[in-house]
PDB file of N, CA, C and O in Angstrom:
ATOM      1  N   UNK A   1     219.720 138.578 102.579  1.00  0.00           N
ATOM      2  CA  UNK A   1     218.660 139.559 102.426  1.00  0.00           C
ATOM      3  C   UNK A   1     217.747 139.493 103.665  1.00  0.00           C
ATOM      4  O   UNK A   1     217.393 138.399 104.103  1.00  0.00           O
ATOM      5  N   UNK A   2     217.374 140.618 104.219  1.00  0.00           N
ATOM      6  CA  UNK A   2     216.482 140.604 105.378  1.00  0.00           C
ATOM      7  C   UNK A   2     215.074 140.105 105.072  1.00  0.00           C
ATOM      8  O   UNK A   2     214.441 139.510 105.945  1.00  0.00           O
ATOM      9  N   UNK A   3     214.568 140.324 103.875  1.00  0.00           N
ATOM     10  CA  UNK A   3     213.232 139.857 103.516  1.00  0.00           C
ATOM     11  C   UNK A   3     213.346 138.956 102.298  1.00  0.00           C
ATOM     12  O   UNK A   3     213.944 139.323 101.286  1.00  0.00           O
ATOM     13  N   UNK A   4     212.763 137.769 102.415  1.00  0.00           N
ATOM     14  CA  UNK A   4     212.778 136.815 101.312  1.00  0.00           C
ATOM     15  C   UNK A   4     211.352 136.554 100.861  1.00  0.00           C
ATOM     16  O   UNK A   4     210.502 136.187 101.671  1.00  0.00           O
ATOM     17  N   UNK A   5     211.085 136.740  99.586  1.00  0.00           N
ATOM     18  CA  UNK A   5     209.784 136.431  98.993  1.00  0.00           C
ATOM     19  C   UNK A   5     209.943 135.101  98.276  1.00  0.00           C
ATOM     20  O   UNK A   5     210.820 134.939  97.427  1.00  0.00           O
ATOM     21  N   UNK A   6     209.077 134.143  98.631  1.00  0.00           N
ATOM     22  CA  UNK A   6     209.230 132.792  98.101  1.00  0.00           C
ATOM     23  C   UNK A   6     207.935 132.351  97.435  1.00  0.00           C
ATOM     24  O   UNK A   6     206.855 132.416  98.023  1.00  0.00           O
ATOM     25  N   UNK A   7     208.073 131.902  96.200  1.00  0.00           N
ATOM     26  CA  UNK A   7     206.930 131.406  95.453  1.00  0.00           C
ATOM     27  C   UNK A   7     206.793 132.121  94.126  1.00  0.00           C
ATOM     28  O   UNK A   7     207.692 132.833  93.680  1.00  0.00           O
ATOM     29  N   UNK A   8     205.661 131.914  93.516  1.00  0.00           N
ATOM     30  CA  UNK A   8     205.381 132.513  92.217  1.00  0.00           C
ATOM     31  C   UNK A   8     204.123 133.366  92.316  1.00  0.00           C
ATOM     32  O   UNK A   8     203.377 133.283  93.292  1.00  0.00           O
ATOM     33  N   UNK A   9     203.903 134.164  91.322  1.00  0.00           N
ATOM     34  CA  UNK A   9     202.721 135.018  91.215  1.00  0.00           C
ATOM     35  C   UNK A   9     202.591 135.940  92.432  1.00  0.00           C
ATOM     36  O   UNK A   9     201.541 136.003  93.071  1.00  0.00           O
ATOM     37  N   UNK A  10     203.671 136.645  92.734  1.00  0.00           N
ATOM     38  CA  UNK A  10     203.688 137.526  93.899  1.00  0.00           C
ATOM     39  C   UNK A  10     203.426 138.990  93.553  1.00  0.00           C
ATOM     40  O   UNK A  10     203.464 139.845  94.438  1.00  0.00           O
ATOM     41  N   UNK A  11     203.160 139.294  92.281  1.00  0.00           N
ATOM     42  CA  UNK A  11     202.830 140.669  91.932  1.00  0.00           C
ATOM     43  C   UNK A  11     201.479 141.020  92.564  1.00  0.00           C
ATOM     44  O   UNK A  11     200.565 140.200  92.470  1.00  0.00           O
ATOM     45  N   UNK A  12     201.297 142.137  93.176  1.00  0.00           N
ATOM     46  CA  UNK A  12     202.027 143.400  93.185  1.00  0.00           C
ATOM     47  C   UNK A  12     202.965 143.582  94.379  1.00  0.00           C
ATOM     48  O   UNK A  12     203.349 144.710  94.687  1.00  0.00           O
ATOM     49  N   UNK A  13     203.339 142.503  95.050  1.00  0.00           N
ATOM     50  CA  UNK A  13     204.173 142.619  96.247  1.00  0.00           C
ATOM     51  C   UNK A  13     205.445 143.434  96.033  1.00  0.00           C
ATOM     52  O   UNK A  13     205.766 144.250  96.897  1.00  0.00           O
ATOM     53  N   UNK A  14     206.193 143.269  94.933  1.00  0.00           N
ATOM     54  CA  UNK A  14     207.401 144.091  94.759  1.00  0.00           C
ATOM     55  C   UNK A  14     207.124 145.594  94.823  1.00  0.00           C
ATOM     56  O   UNK A  14     207.967 146.364  95.283  1.00  0.00           O
ATOM     57  N   UNK A  15     205.969 145.998  94.372  1.00  0.00           N
ATOM     58  CA  UNK A  15     205.624 147.411  94.422  1.00  0.00           C
ATOM     59  C   UNK A  15     205.470 147.871  95.874  1.00  0.00           C
ATOM     60  O   UNK A  15     205.872 148.985  96.211  1.00  0.00           O
ATOM     61  N   UNK A  16     204.903 147.044  96.720  1.00  0.00           N
ATOM     62  CA  UNK A  16     204.685 147.397  98.128  1.00  0.00           C
ATOM     63  C   UNK A  16     205.976 147.392  98.948  1.00  0.00           C
ATOM     64  O   UNK A  16     206.124 148.197  99.868  1.00  0.00           O
ATOM     65  N   UNK A  17     206.906 146.501  98.627  1.00  0.00           N
ATOM     66  CA  UNK A  17     208.128 146.376  99.438  1.00  0.00           C
ATOM     67  C   UNK A  17     209.330 147.085  98.815  1.00  0.00           C
ATOM     68  O   UNK A  17     210.453 146.924  99.293  1.00  0.00           O
ATOM     69  N   UNK A  18     209.116 147.853  97.775  1.00  0.00           N
ATOM     70  CA  UNK A  18     210.228 148.475  97.049  1.00  0.00           C
ATOM     71  C   UNK A  18     211.070 149.397  97.918  1.00  0.00           C
ATOM     72  O   UNK A  18     212.252 149.584  97.628  1.00  0.00           O
ATOM     73  N   UNK A  19     210.519 149.969  98.950  1.00  0.00           N
ATOM     74  CA  UNK A  19     211.271 150.885  99.802  1.00  0.00           C
ATOM     75  C   UNK A  19     211.924 150.228 100.999  1.00  0.00           C
ATOM     76  O   UNK A  19     212.524 150.920 101.822  1.00  0.00           O
ATOM     77  N   UNK A  20     211.827 148.917 101.122  1.00  0.00           N
ATOM     78  CA  UNK A  20     212.369 148.230 102.292  1.00  0.00           C
ATOM     79  C   UNK A  20     213.844 147.861 102.168  1.00  0.00           C
ATOM     80  O   UNK A  20     214.421 147.306 103.103  1.00  0.00           O
ATOM     81  N   UNK A  21     214.442 148.154 101.058  1.00  0.00           N
ATOM     82  CA  UNK A  21     215.873 147.849 100.904  1.00  0.00           C
ATOM     83  C   UNK A  21     216.097 146.452 100.390  1.00  0.00           C
ATOM     84  O   UNK A  21     215.733 146.133  99.258  1.00  0.00           O
ATOM     85  N   UNK A  22     216.692 145.621 101.210  1.00  0.00           N
ATOM     86  CA  UNK A  22     217.099 144.293 100.776  1.00  0.00           C
ATOM     87  C   UNK A  22     215.937 143.313 100.752  1.00  0.00           C
ATOM     88  O   UNK A  22     215.471 142.847 101.792  1.00  0.00           O
ATOM     89  N   UNK A  23     215.481 143.012  99.549  1.00  0.00           N
ATOM     90  CA  UNK A  23     214.427 142.033  99.342  1.00  0.00           C
ATOM     91  C   UNK A  23     214.908 141.081  98.264  1.00  0.00           C
ATOM     92  O   UNK A  23     215.337 141.507  97.192  1.00  0.00           O
ATOM     93  N   UNK A  24     214.834 139.783  98.554  1.00  0.00           N
ATOM     94  CA  UNK A  24     215.229 138.774  97.578  1.00  0.00           C
ATOM     95  C   UNK A  24     214.025 137.954  97.155  1.00  0.00           C
ATOM     96  O   UNK A  24     213.067 137.813  97.914  1.00  0.00           O
ATOM     97  N   UNK A  25     214.072 137.415  95.948  1.00  0.00           N
ATOM     98  CA  UNK A  25     212.963 136.650  95.391  1.00  0.00           C
ATOM     99  C   UNK A  25     213.452 135.275  94.964  1.00  0.00           C
ATOM    100  O   UNK A  25     214.446 135.158  94.247  1.00  0.00           O
ATOM    101  N   UNK A  26     212.745 134.225  95.409  1.00  0.00           N
ATOM    102  CA  UNK A  26     213.075 132.849  95.078  1.00  0.00           C
ATOM    103  C   UNK A  26     211.815 132.119  94.629  1.00  0.00           C
ATOM    104  O   UNK A  26     210.736 132.337  95.179  1.00  0.00           O
ATOM    105  N   UNK A  27     211.954 131.258  93.633  1.00  0.00           N
ATOM    106  CA  UNK A  27     210.839 130.407  93.215  1.00  0.00           C
ATOM    107  C   UNK A  27     210.630 129.260  94.200  1.00  0.00           C
ATOM    108  O   UNK A  27     209.502 128.821  94.425  1.00  0.00           O
ATOM    109  N   UNK A  28     211.713 128.785  94.778  1.00  0.00           N
ATOM    110  CA  UNK A  28     211.684 127.673  95.728  1.00  0.00           C
ATOM    111  C   UNK A  28     212.323 128.104  97.043  1.00  0.00           C
ATOM    112  O   UNK A  28     213.067 129.084  97.084  1.00  0.00           O
ATOM    113  N   UNK A  29     212.038 127.385  98.096  1.00  0.00           N
ATOM    114  CA  UNK A  29     212.597 127.681  99.407  1.00  0.00           C
ATOM    115  C   UNK A  29     214.114 127.522  99.375  1.00  0.00           C
ATOM    116  O   UNK A  29     214.602 126.432  99.076  1.00  0.00           O
ATOM    117  N   UNK A  30     214.881 128.586  99.676  1.00  0.00           N
ATOM    118  CA  UNK A  30     216.334 128.457  99.674  1.00  0.00           C
ATOM    119  C   UNK A  30     216.813 127.614 100.860  1.00  0.00           C
ATOM    120  O   UNK A  30     216.129 127.510 101.878  1.00  0.00           O
ATOM    121  N   UNK A  31     217.980 127.023 100.712  1.00  0.00           N
ATOM    122  CA  UNK A  31     218.517 126.147 101.766  1.00  0.00           C
ATOM    123  C   UNK A  31     218.728 126.882 103.080  1.00  0.00           C
ATOM    124  O   UNK A  31     218.627 126.273 104.145  1.00  0.00           O
ATOM    125  N   UNK A  32     219.019 128.174 103.029  1.00  0.00           N
ATOM    126  CA  UNK A  32     219.285 128.935 104.247  1.00  0.00           C
ATOM    127  C   UNK A  32     218.044 129.674 104.758  1.00  0.00           C
ATOM    128  O   UNK A  32     218.176 130.629 105.524  1.00  0.00           O
ATOM    129  N   UNK A  33     216.858 129.257 104.355  1.00  0.00           N
ATOM    130  CA  UNK A  33     215.621 129.946 104.749  1.00  0.00           C
ATOM    131  C   UNK A  33     215.450 130.001 106.258  1.00  0.00           C
ATOM    132  O   UNK A  33     214.912 130.979 106.777  1.00  0.00           O
ATOM    133  N   UNK A  34     215.890 128.987 106.965  1.00  0.00           N
ATOM    134  CA  UNK A  34     215.770 128.970 108.417  1.00  0.00           C
ATOM    135  C   UNK A  34     216.550 130.076 109.101  1.00  0.00           C
ATOM    136  O   UNK A  34     216.257 130.424 110.244  1.00  0.00           O
ATOM    137  N   UNK A  35     217.531 130.628 108.423  1.00  0.00           N
ATOM    138  CA  UNK A  35     218.345 131.705 108.978  1.00  0.00           C
ATOM    139  C   UNK A  35     217.840 133.093 108.575  1.00  0.00           C
ATOM    140  O   UNK A  35     218.284 134.100 109.125  1.00  0.00           O
ATOM    141  N   UNK A  36     216.928 133.143 107.632  1.00  0.00           N
ATOM    142  CA  UNK A  36     216.426 134.432 107.146  1.00  0.00           C
ATOM    143  C   UNK A  36     215.420 135.002 108.144  1.00  0.00           C
ATOM    144  O   UNK A  36     214.547 134.274 108.616  1.00  0.00           O
ATOM    145  N   UNK A  37     215.526 136.297 108.476  1.00  0.00           N
ATOM    146  CA  UNK A  37     214.656 136.857 109.509  1.00  0.00           C
ATOM    147  C   UNK A  37     213.185 136.961 109.117  1.00  0.00           C
ATOM    148  O   UNK A  37     212.316 136.730 109.957  1.00  0.00           O
ATOM    149  N   UNK A  38     212.883 137.302 107.866  1.00  0.00           N
ATOM    150  CA  UNK A  38     211.493 137.457 107.438  1.00  0.00           C
ATOM    151  C   UNK A  38     211.302 136.781 106.085  1.00  0.00           C
ATOM    152  O   UNK A  38     212.039 137.029 105.130  1.00  0.00           O
ATOM    153  N   UNK A  39     210.298 135.926 106.034  1.00  0.00           N
ATOM    154  CA  UNK A  39     209.926 135.263 104.795  1.00  0.00           C
ATOM    155  C   UNK A  39     208.502 135.673 104.445  1.00  0.00           C
ATOM    156  O   UNK A  39     207.635 135.732 105.317  1.00  0.00           O
ATOM    157  N   UNK A  40     208.268 135.949 103.196  1.00  0.00           N
ATOM    158  CA  UNK A  40     206.914 136.155 102.698  1.00  0.00           C
ATOM    159  C   UNK A  40     206.673 135.043 101.692  1.00  0.00           C
ATOM    160  O   UNK A  40     207.331 134.971 100.654  1.00  0.00           O
ATOM    161  N   UNK A  41     205.724 134.182 102.014  1.00  0.00           N
ATOM    162  CA  UNK A  41     205.495 133.002 101.189  1.00  0.00           C
ATOM    163  C   UNK A  41     204.136 133.066 100.513  1.00  0.00           C
ATOM    164  O   UNK A  41     203.130 133.408 101.135  1.00  0.00           O
ATOM    165  N   UNK A  42     204.123 132.735  99.245  1.00  0.00           N
ATOM    166  CA  UNK A  42     202.869 132.591  98.538  1.00  0.00           C
ATOM    167  C   UNK A  42     202.220 131.299  99.042  1.00  0.00           C
ATOM    168  O   UNK A  42     202.932 130.400  99.489  1.00  0.00           O
ATOM    169  N   UNK A  43     200.898 131.182  98.983  1.00  0.00           N
ATOM    170  CA  UNK A  43     200.215 130.035  99.590  1.00  0.00           C
ATOM    171  C   UNK A  43     200.748 128.666  99.177  1.00  0.00           C
ATOM    172  O   UNK A  43     200.935 127.800 100.032  1.00  0.00           O
ATOM    173  N   UNK A  44     200.992 128.456  97.907  1.00  0.00           N
ATOM    174  CA  UNK A  44     201.484 127.144  97.465  1.00  0.00           C
ATOM    175  C   UNK A  44     202.868 126.869  98.045  1.00  0.00           C
ATOM    176  O   UNK A  44     203.144 125.747  98.469  1.00  0.00           O
ATOM    177  N   UNK A  45     203.737 127.870  98.071  1.00  0.00           N
ATOM    178  CA  UNK A  45     205.079 127.689  98.629  1.00  0.00           C
ATOM    179  C   UNK A  45     204.996 127.343 100.111  1.00  0.00           C
ATOM    180  O   UNK A  45     205.741 126.486 100.586  1.00  0.00           O
ATOM    181  N   UNK A  46     204.097 127.999 100.847  1.00  0.00           N
ATOM    182  CA  UNK A  46     203.965 127.673 102.269  1.00  0.00           C
ATOM    183  C   UNK A  46     203.416 126.263 102.460  1.00  0.00           C
ATOM    184  O   UNK A  46     203.904 125.522 103.313  1.00  0.00           O
ATOM    185  N   UNK A  47     202.421 125.891 101.686  1.00  0.00           N
ATOM    186  CA  UNK A  47     201.863 124.542 101.792  1.00  0.00           C
ATOM    187  C   UNK A  47     202.931 123.480 101.555  1.00  0.00           C
ATOM    188  O   UNK A  47     202.955 122.457 102.239  1.00  0.00           O
ATOM    189  N   UNK A  48     203.806 123.721 100.595  1.00  0.00           N
ATOM    190  CA  UNK A  48     204.853 122.750 100.261  1.00  0.00           C
ATOM    191  C   UNK A  48     205.926 122.660 101.339  1.00  0.00           C
ATOM    192  O   UNK A  48     206.544 121.608 101.500  1.00  0.00           O
ATOM    193  N   UNK A  49     206.159 123.740 102.081  1.00  0.00           N
ATOM    194  CA  UNK A  49     207.289 123.786 103.012  1.00  0.00           C
ATOM    195  C   UNK A  49     206.886 124.112 104.449  1.00  0.00           C
ATOM    196  O   UNK A  49     207.732 124.514 105.249  1.00  0.00           O
ATOM    197  N   UNK A  50     205.622 123.946 104.782  1.00  0.00           N
ATOM    198  CA  UNK A  50     205.131 124.328 106.114  1.00  0.00           C
ATOM    199  C   UNK A  50     205.889 123.633 107.236  1.00  0.00           C
ATOM    200  O   UNK A  50     206.226 124.278 108.229  1.00  0.00           O
ATOM    201  N   UNK A  51     206.166 122.347 107.111  1.00  0.00           N
ATOM    202  CA  UNK A  51     206.853 121.619 108.185  1.00  0.00           C
ATOM    203  C   UNK A  51     208.234 122.196 108.456  1.00  0.00           C
ATOM    204  O   UNK A  51     208.656 122.278 109.610  1.00  0.00           O
ATOM    205  N   UNK A  52     208.925 122.587 107.430  1.00  0.00           N
ATOM    206  CA  UNK A  52     210.262 123.169 107.578  1.00  0.00           C
ATOM    207  C   UNK A  52     210.181 124.571 108.168  1.00  0.00           C
ATOM    208  O   UNK A  52     210.906 124.888 109.111  1.00  0.00           O
ATOM    209  N   UNK A  53     209.316 125.403 107.627  1.00  0.00           N
ATOM    210  CA  UNK A  53     209.191 126.792 108.069  1.00  0.00           C
ATOM    211  C   UNK A  53     208.689 126.872 109.505  1.00  0.00           C
ATOM    212  O   UNK A  53     209.183 127.682 110.290  1.00  0.00           O
ATOM    213  N   UNK A  54     207.723 126.047 109.850  1.00  0.00           N
ATOM    214  CA  UNK A  54     207.128 126.092 111.191  1.00  0.00           C
ATOM    215  C   UNK A  54     208.129 125.761 112.297  1.00  0.00           C
ATOM    216  O   UNK A  54     207.888 126.098 113.457  1.00  0.00           O
ATOM    217  N   UNK A  55     209.229 125.122 111.973  1.00  0.00           N
ATOM    218  CA  UNK A  55     210.251 124.792 112.969  1.00  0.00           C
ATOM    219  C   UNK A  55     211.100 126.000 113.351  1.00  0.00           C
ATOM    220  O   UNK A  55     211.629 126.052 114.461  1.00  0.00           O
ATOM    221  N   UNK A  56     211.237 126.964 112.457  1.00  0.00           N
ATOM    222  CA  UNK A  56     212.149 128.084 112.691  1.00  0.00           C
ATOM    223  C   UNK A  56     211.469 129.442 112.735  1.00  0.00           C
ATOM    224  O   UNK A  56     212.077 130.418 113.176  1.00  0.00           O
ATOM    225  N   UNK A  57     210.227 129.527 112.289  1.00  0.00           N
ATOM    226  CA  UNK A  57     209.540 130.809 112.148  1.00  0.00           C
ATOM    227  C   UNK A  57     208.127 130.759 112.726  1.00  0.00           C
ATOM    228  O   UNK A  57     207.478 129.713 112.732  1.00  0.00           O
ATOM    229  N   UNK A  58     207.670 131.903 113.207  1.00  0.00           N
ATOM    230  CA  UNK A  58     206.258 132.092 113.547  1.00  0.00           C
ATOM    231  C   UNK A  58     205.567 132.557 112.269  1.00  0.00           C
ATOM    232  O   UNK A  58     206.039 133.484 111.610  1.00  0.00           O
ATOM    233  N   UNK A  59     204.470 131.930 111.921  1.00  0.00           N
ATOM    234  CA  UNK A  59     203.826 132.176 110.632  1.00  0.00           C
ATOM    235  C   UNK A  59     202.452 132.820 110.836  1.00  0.00           C
ATOM    236  O   UNK A  59     201.661 132.387 111.675  1.00  0.00           O
ATOM    237  N   UNK A  60     202.193 133.860 110.048  1.00  0.00           N
ATOM    238  CA  UNK A  60     200.949 134.610 110.145  1.00  0.00           C
ATOM    239  C   UNK A  60     200.330 134.770 108.758  1.00  0.00           C
ATOM    240  O   UNK A  60     200.992 135.257 107.842  1.00  0.00           O
ATOM    241  N   UNK A  61     199.054 134.362 108.590  1.00  0.00           N
ATOM    242  CA  UNK A  61     198.399 134.592 107.301  1.00  0.00           C
ATOM    243  C   UNK A  61     198.080 136.077 107.147  1.00  0.00           C
ATOM    244  O   UNK A  61     197.572 136.713 108.070  1.00  0.00           O
ATOM    245  N   UNK A  62     198.377 136.603 106.002  1.00  0.00           N
ATOM    246  CA  UNK A  62     198.122 138.015 105.699  1.00  0.00           C
ATOM    247  C   UNK A  62     197.720 138.131 104.238  1.00  0.00           C
ATOM    248  O   UNK A  62     197.624 137.130 103.527  1.00  0.00           O
ATOM    249  N   UNK A  63     197.492 139.340 103.805  1.00  0.00           N
ATOM    250  CA  UNK A  63     197.176 139.588 102.415  1.00  0.00           C
ATOM    251  C   UNK A  63     197.221 141.073 102.114  1.00  0.00           C
ATOM    252  O   UNK A  63     196.962 141.905 102.984  1.00  0.00           O
ATOM    253  N   UNK A  64     197.549 141.393 100.884  1.00  0.00           N
ATOM    254  CA  UNK A  64     197.542 142.790 100.461  1.00  0.00           C
ATOM    255  C   UNK A  64     196.128 143.226 100.125  1.00  0.00           C
ATOM    256  O   UNK A  64     195.733 144.366 100.369  1.00  0.00           O
ATOM    257  N   UNK A  65     195.387 142.307  99.569  1.00  0.00           N
ATOM    258  CA  UNK A  65     193.982 142.514  99.225  1.00  0.00           C
ATOM    259  C   UNK A  65     193.282 141.170  99.417  1.00  0.00           C
ATOM    260  O   UNK A  65     193.943 140.157  99.643  1.00  0.00           O
ATOM    261  N   UNK A  66     191.976 141.153  99.331  1.00  0.00           N
ATOM    262  CA  UNK A  66     191.239 139.895  99.509  1.00  0.00           C
ATOM    263  C   UNK A  66     191.707 138.806  98.550  1.00  0.00           C
ATOM    264  O   UNK A  66     191.770 137.633  98.916  1.00  0.00           O
ATOM    265  N   UNK A  67     192.030 139.195  97.344  1.00  0.00           N
ATOM    266  CA  UNK A  67     192.408 138.196  96.335  1.00  0.00           C
ATOM    267  C   UNK A  67     193.908 137.919  96.287  1.00  0.00           C
ATOM    268  O   UNK A  67     194.388 137.242  95.377  1.00  0.00           O
ATOM    269  N   UNK A  68     194.648 138.442  97.265  1.00  0.00           N
ATOM    270  CA  UNK A  68     196.103 138.249  97.273  1.00  0.00           C
ATOM    271  C   UNK A  68     196.575 137.753  98.640  1.00  0.00           C
ATOM    272  O   UNK A  68     197.179 138.512  99.397  1.00  0.00           O
ATOM    273  N   UNK A  69     196.302 136.468  98.966  1.00  0.00           N
ATOM    274  CA  UNK A  69     196.746 135.929 100.255  1.00  0.00           C
ATOM    275  C   UNK A  69     198.239 135.608 100.234  1.00  0.00           C
ATOM    276  O   UNK A  69     198.822 135.340  99.184  1.00  0.00           O
ATOM    277  N   UNK A  70     198.829 135.644 101.403  1.00  0.00           N
ATOM    278  CA  UNK A  70     200.229 135.267 101.563  1.00  0.00           C
ATOM    279  C   UNK A  70     200.452 134.914 103.022  1.00  0.00           C
ATOM    280  O   UNK A  70     199.568 135.114 103.855  1.00  0.00           O
ATOM    281  N   UNK A  71     201.621 134.394 103.331  1.00  0.00           N
ATOM    282  CA  UNK A  71     202.001 134.074 104.695  1.00  0.00           C
ATOM    283  C   UNK A  71     203.274 134.837 105.026  1.00  0.00           C
ATOM    284  O   UNK A  71     204.232 134.828 104.253  1.00  0.00           O
ATOM    285  N   UNK A  72     203.281 135.490 106.170  1.00  0.00           N
ATOM    286  CA  UNK A  72     204.470 136.193 106.650  1.00  0.00           C
ATOM    287  C   UNK A  72     205.056 135.349 107.769  1.00  0.00           C
ATOM    288  O   UNK A  72     204.374 135.038 108.745  1.00  0.00           O
ATOM    289  N   UNK A  73     206.314 134.984 107.626  1.00  0.00           N
ATOM    290  CA  UNK A  73     206.995 134.163 108.614  1.00  0.00           C
ATOM    291  C   UNK A  73     208.147 134.974 109.216  1.00  0.00           C
ATOM    292  O   UNK A  73     209.003 135.492 108.499  1.00  0.00           O
ATOM    293  N   UNK A  74     208.148 135.070 110.533  1.00  0.00           N
ATOM    294  CA  UNK A  74     209.179 135.824 111.249  1.00  0.00           C
ATOM    295  C   UNK A  74     209.980 134.834 112.081  1.00  0.00           C
ATOM    296  O   UNK A  74     209.423 134.074 112.873  1.00  0.00           O
ATOM    297  N   UNK A  75     211.291 134.854 111.893  1.00  0.00           N
ATOM    298  CA  UNK A  75     212.155 133.899 112.592  1.00  0.00           C
ATOM    299  C   UNK A  75     211.876 133.971 114.095  1.00  0.00           C
ATOM    300  O   UNK A  75     211.700 135.062 114.636  1.00  0.00           O
ATOM    301  N   UNK A  76     211.834 132.839 114.762  1.00  0.00           N
ATOM    302  CA  UNK A  76     211.413 132.758 116.159  1.00  0.00           C
ATOM    303  C   UNK A  76     212.166 133.706 117.087  1.00  0.00           C
ATOM    304  O   UNK A  76     211.546 134.330 117.948  1.00  0.00           O
ATOM    305  N   UNK A  77     213.480 133.832 116.936  1.00  0.00           N
ATOM    306  CA  UNK A  77     214.231 134.720 117.827  1.00  0.00           C
ATOM    307  C   UNK A  77     213.877 136.190 117.593  1.00  0.00           C
ATOM    308  O   UNK A  77     213.843 136.979 118.537  1.00  0.00           O
ATOM    309  N   UNK A  78     213.617 136.553 116.351  1.00  0.00           N
ATOM    310  CA  UNK A  78     213.220 137.925 116.036  1.00  0.00           C
ATOM    311  C   UNK A  78     211.831 138.199 116.605  1.00  0.00           C
ATOM    312  O   UNK A  78     211.594 139.260 117.182  1.00  0.00           O
ATOM    313  N   UNK A  79     210.914 137.249 116.445  1.00  0.00           N
ATOM    314  CA  UNK A  79     209.562 137.411 116.959  1.00  0.00           C
ATOM    315  C   UNK A  79     209.570 137.513 118.491  1.00  0.00           C
ATOM    316  O   UNK A  79     208.858 138.336 119.065  1.00  0.00           O
ATOM    317  N   UNK A  80     210.372 136.678 119.140  1.00  0.00           N
ATOM    318  CA  UNK A  80     210.460 136.710 120.608  1.00  0.00           C
ATOM    319  C   UNK A  80     211.009 138.055 121.079  1.00  0.00           C
ATOM    320  O   UNK A  80     210.478 138.628 122.030  1.00  0.00           O
ATOM    321  N   UNK A  81     212.052 138.570 120.443  1.00  0.00           N
ATOM    322  CA  UNK A  81     212.633 139.867 120.797  1.00  0.00           C
ATOM    323  C   UNK A  81     211.615 140.982 120.620  1.00  0.00           C
ATOM    324  O   UNK A  81     211.550 141.901 121.437  1.00  0.00           O
ATOM    325  N   UNK A  82     210.822 140.907 119.561  1.00  0.00           N
ATOM    326  CA  UNK A  82     209.783 141.903 119.329  1.00  0.00           C
ATOM    327  C   UNK A  82     208.725 141.861 120.443  1.00  0.00           C
ATOM    328  O   UNK A  82     208.297 142.905 120.937  1.00  0.00           O
ATOM    329  N   UNK A  83     208.315 140.667 120.828  1.00  0.00           N
ATOM    330  CA  UNK A  83     207.303 140.525 121.872  1.00  0.00           C
ATOM    331  C   UNK A  83     207.796 141.010 123.239  1.00  0.00           C
ATOM    332  O   UNK A  83     206.995 141.441 124.069  1.00  0.00           O
ATOM    333  N   UNK A  84     209.089 140.942 123.472  1.00  0.00           N
ATOM    334  CA  UNK A  84     209.654 141.338 124.759  1.00  0.00           C
ATOM    335  C   UNK A  84     209.878 142.839 124.869  1.00  0.00           C
ATOM    336  O   UNK A  84     210.258 143.321 125.936  1.00  0.00           O
ATOM    337  N   UNK A  85     209.657 143.576 123.815  1.00  0.00           N
ATOM    338  CA  UNK A  85     209.836 145.029 123.854  1.00  0.00           C
ATOM    339  C   UNK A  85     208.782 145.695 124.693  1.00  0.00           C
ATOM    340  O   UNK A  85     208.786 146.918 124.833  1.00  0.00           O
TER     341      UNK A  85
END
C-alpha cells in the first residue's frame, strides 16, 4: 500500500484519505514499514517506534485539526526525489 496509517484512534483520517486509493491500516508498525513510501503515525505509535522510523523516513508533525495530531513520515528516497524537483 502506498500510504500506511499506523496506530489507534485515527478517526476522522479515513474520511480525509478516502480518495487516495491504496491506504492500509495497522495497529502496530508492520515489519516492512521501512519500505513503505508514506506512513501516517498516531502520536503514541510514533513515540514507540521513532528510532526505527527515523532511520528510513523523514518525519513531519502535522494534524487535521488542533485536537488531532499525527506524524507524516516520507521514505528518505521519496523525500529526496521530491526535493530535487
